[in-house]
C-alpha positions in Angstrom: 0.0 0.0 0.0 1.2 3.5 -0.8 0.4 6.4 1.5 0.9 10.0 0.5 0.9 12.5 3.4 2.2 16.0 4.1 6.0 16.1 4.3 7.8 16.7 7.5 8.8 20.2 8.7 11.9 22.0 7.5 15.2 21.0 9.0 18.4 22.8 9.7 21.8 21.7 8.5 22.4 19.4 11.5 19.1 17.6 11.0 19.9 17.4 7.3 23.2 15.7 8.0 21.3 13.0 10.0 18.7 12.7 7.1 21.6 12.1 4.7 23.0 9.3 6.8 19.6 7.6 7.0 19.1 8.0 3.2 22.6 6.6 2.4 21.8 3.5 4.6 18.5 3.0 2.9 20.1 3.3 -0.5 22.7 0.7 0.3 20.1 -1.7 1.8 17.7 -1.4 -1.2 20.5 -1.6 -3.8 21.6 -4.9 -2.2 18.1 -6.3 -1.8 17.2 -5.5 -5.4 20.6 -6.4 -6.9 20.4 -3.2 -8.9 23.3 -0.8 -9.5 23.6 3.0 -9.9 24.2 3.1 -6.2 27.2 5.4 -6.4 25.2 7.9 -8.5 22.5 7.9 -5.8 25.1 8.5 -3.1 26.5 11.4 -5.1 23.3 13.4 -4.9 22.1 12.3 -1.4 23.0 15.6 0.3 21.5 17.8 -2.4 18.3 15.8 -2.4 18.2 15.9 1.4 18.6 19.7 1.5 15.9 20.2 -1.2 13.3 17.7 0.2 14.1 18.2 3.9 14.3 22.0 4.0 14.2 24.1 0.8 11.1 22.9 -1.1 7.5 23.7 -0.1 5.2 20.7 0.2 7.2 18.5 -2.2 5.5 15.3 -3.4 2.0 16.4 -2.2 -1.1 17.3 -4.2 -0.9 20.9 -3.2 -1.2 22.9 -6.5 1.3 25.4 -5.2 3.8 22.8 -4.2 7.4 23.1 -5.4 8.0 20.7 -8.3 11.1 18.4 -8.4 12.6 16.9 -11.6 15.3 14.3 -11.2 16.8 14.7 -14.7 19.5 12.2 -13.9 16.9 9.6 -13.4 19.2 6.6 -12.9 19.8 8.0 -9.3 16.1 7.6 -8.4 16.9 5.5 -5.3 18.1 8.8 -3.6 14.7 10.4 -4.5 12.8 7.4 -3.1 14.8 7.5 0.1 14.0 11.2 0.5 10.3 10.6 -0.1 10.3 7.8 2.5 12.2 10.0 5.0 9.7 12.9 4.5 6.8 10.4 4.8 5.6 11.1 1.3 6.2 7.3 0.8 5.7 4.6 3.3 8.3 2.0 4.2 6.3 -0.9 2.6 6.3 0.8 -0.8 10.0 1.8 -0.5 10.8 -1.9 0.0 9.3 -2.8 -3.4 12.2 -1.0 -5.3 12.6 -2.8 -8.6 10.3 -5.7 -7.6 7.7 -7.1 -10.0 4.7 -4.8 -10.4 6.3 -2.0 -8.4 6.1 1.7 -9.5 9.6 2.1 -8.0 11.9 1.5 -11.0 15.5 2.3 -11.6 14.2 5.6 -13.1 11.3 7.5 -11.6 7.9 7.2 -13.1 5.3 9.9 -13.0 2.6 7.3 -12.1 4.2 7.2 -8.7 2.5 9.7 -6.4 5.0 12.4 -5.5 7.0 12.1 -8.8 6.4 15.1 -11.1 8.1 13.7 -14.2 9.3 10.4 -15.6 13.0 10.7 -16.5 15.9 8.6 -17.6 16.7 10.0 -21.1 19.4 12.4 -20.1 19.3 16.1 -21.2 15.5 16.5 -21.2 14.6 17.4 -17.6 15.5 21.1 -17.9 13.4 21.6 -21.0 10.3 20.2 -19.2 11.2 22.2 -16.1 11.2 25.4 -18.3 7.7 24.6 -19.5 6.5 23.9 -15.9 8.1 27.1 -14.6 6.6 29.2 -17.4 3.2 27.8 -16.9 3.3 28.3 -13.2 4.5 31.9 -13.7 1.6 32.7 -16.1 -0.8 31.3 -13.5 0.6 33.5 -10.8 1.5 30.5 -8.7 4.2 30.8 -6.0 5.4 27.3 -6.8 9.0 26.8 -8.0 10.6 24.1 -10.1 13.8 22.4 -9.1 15.7 20.4 -11.7 18.6 18.2 -10.6 21.0 17.2 -13.5 24.3 15.4 -13.9 27.4 17.1 -15.2 27.4 14.6 -18.1 24.0 15.9 -19.2 25.8 19.2 -20.1 27.0 17.3 -23.2 23.4 17.4 -24.5 22.6 20.4 -26.8 19.0 20.5 -25.5 20.3 21.6 -22.1 21.8 24.7 -23.6 18.6 25.5 -25.6 16.6 25.2 -22.4 19.2 27.3 -20.6 18.7 30.2 -23.2 14.9 29.8 -23.0 14.8 30.1 -19.2 17.0 33.2 -19.2 15.0 34.9 -22.0 11.7 34.4 -20.1 13.4 35.4 -16.8 12.1 32.3 -15.0 13.1 33.2 -11.5 10.9 30.3 -10.3 13.3 27.8 -11.9 16.3 26.5 -10.0 18.7 24.0 -11.4 21.3 22.0 -9.6 24.2 20.2 -11.3 25.7 17.2 -9.7 29.4 17.7 -10.7 31.0 14.4 -9.7 33.3 14.3 -12.7 32.3 10.8 -13.9 29.9 9.4 -16.4 29.2 5.9 -17.9 32.3 5.7 -20.1 34.9 7.8 -18.4 35.7 11.1 -16.7 33.6 14.0 -17.9 36.7 16.1 -18.6 38.0 13.5 -21.0 34.6 12.9 -22.7 33.8 16.6 -23.2 35.3 19.2 -20.9 32.9 22.0 -20.3 34.6 23.6 -17.2 34.1 26.0 -15.8 30.4 25.3 -15.7 29.4 28.3 -13.6 31.0 30.6 -16.0 29.2 29.2 -19.0 25.8 29.3 -17.2 26.5 32.9 -16.1 27.2 34.0 -19.7 23.8 32.5 -20.7 22.1 34.8 -18.2 21.7 32.5 -15.1 22.6 33.4 -11.6 25.3 30.7 -11.2 26.4 29.7 -7.7 29.2 27.3 -6.9 28.8 25.1 -3.9 30.1 22.0 -2.1 27.5 19.4 -2.9 28.0 17.7 0.5 28.0 20.8 2.7 24.4 21.1 3.9 24.8 24.6 5.3 26.4 25.9 2.0 23.7 24.2 -0.1 21.0 25.9 2.1 22.6 29.2 1.5 22.8 28.6 -2.3 19.3 27.4 -2.7 17.6 29.9 -0.4 19.3 33.1 -1.8 16.8 35.7 -2.9 16.0 35.5 -6.7 17.8 38.0 -9.0 15.2 38.4 -11.6 16.0 35.2 -13.5 16.8 31.5 -13.2 19.5 30.2 -10.8 21.8 27.2 -11.1 23.7 25.7 -8.2 26.9 24.0 -9.5 27.5 21.4 -6.8 30.8 19.7 -6.6 30.3 16.2 -5.4 32.0 12.8 -5.0 30.6 9.8 -6.8 29.8 7.1 -4.2 30.2 9.7 -1.3 30.4 8.0 2.1 31.7 4.6 0.9 35.5 4.5 0.5 35.6 1.7 -2.1 33.1 3.5 -4.3 34.3 7.0 -4.2 35.5 8.3 -7.6 35.6 4.8 -9.0 34.2 4.6 -12.5 33.1 0.9 -12.3 30.5 1.9 -9.6 28.4 3.7 -12.1 26.9 0.2 -12.8 28.4 -2.3 -10.4 26.2 -4.2 -7.9 26.8 -4.8 -4.2 27.6 -8.1 -2.6 26.4 -8.7 1.0 30.0 -8.3 2.3 30.3 -5.0 0.4 27.0 -3.7 1.7 28.0 -4.6 5.3 31.3 -2.7 4.9 29.5 0.3 3.3 26.9 0.5 6.2 29.8 0.4 8.7 31.5 3.3 7.0 28.3 5.4 6.7 27.4 4.8 10.3 24.3 5.9 12.0 22.9 2.4 12.5 21.1 1.3 15.7 
């Protein structure tokens, strides 16, 4: 059974640190139970997702028409999104445990049929374009809702991202906030070797965005970046992260883009993450 309820209250950076630990433990446990990979990608964005769902966004995942929308454009990291939804009580534990099981709505990539998910994603490079449409529509309706789009640095290789970037700046979509998970790795190598687009913040700034650099694992810094007053146009938070953050044998290791956990690996990972009872 799936239960959708109002999300929990906003948390400060200390509470968000605790939320991130819990989310990382759940990510490891469900990755092992389902024998599904992309675990390192989920760990990379855990702190960003915790800050957004635990503090920044208003009524995420609810049916409130003025709720803030969330698009996980790097859909292969959906396990981090599901963990945040469970933590904020938008999803119950029973549903969370069905990750990648038969007849479950919790797939490797998020599906909009799942209550609390605003957009089905997985084809990289498309999330920002849809986010632009959502933000423009909400702006025309006079809604106070905002749209948050979380992308990977590898998505910057897609031309559609830069078309959407120009569109958002042209329409001065100050209700659109993007975040880029800059972990430096993608499926087939280091992003700097596949297509080097650094410095990203400089490029987004030239395109008319309020570009803010941040440590993607510093909850306090992320809160400051996301909560800064709008400057009359869209904002992007360029968040430097570590693939597999919190698990030493996964951190910055390319093979963990796809690799699955063994029980021994999962036990070691949970010890390193800590926070267990």
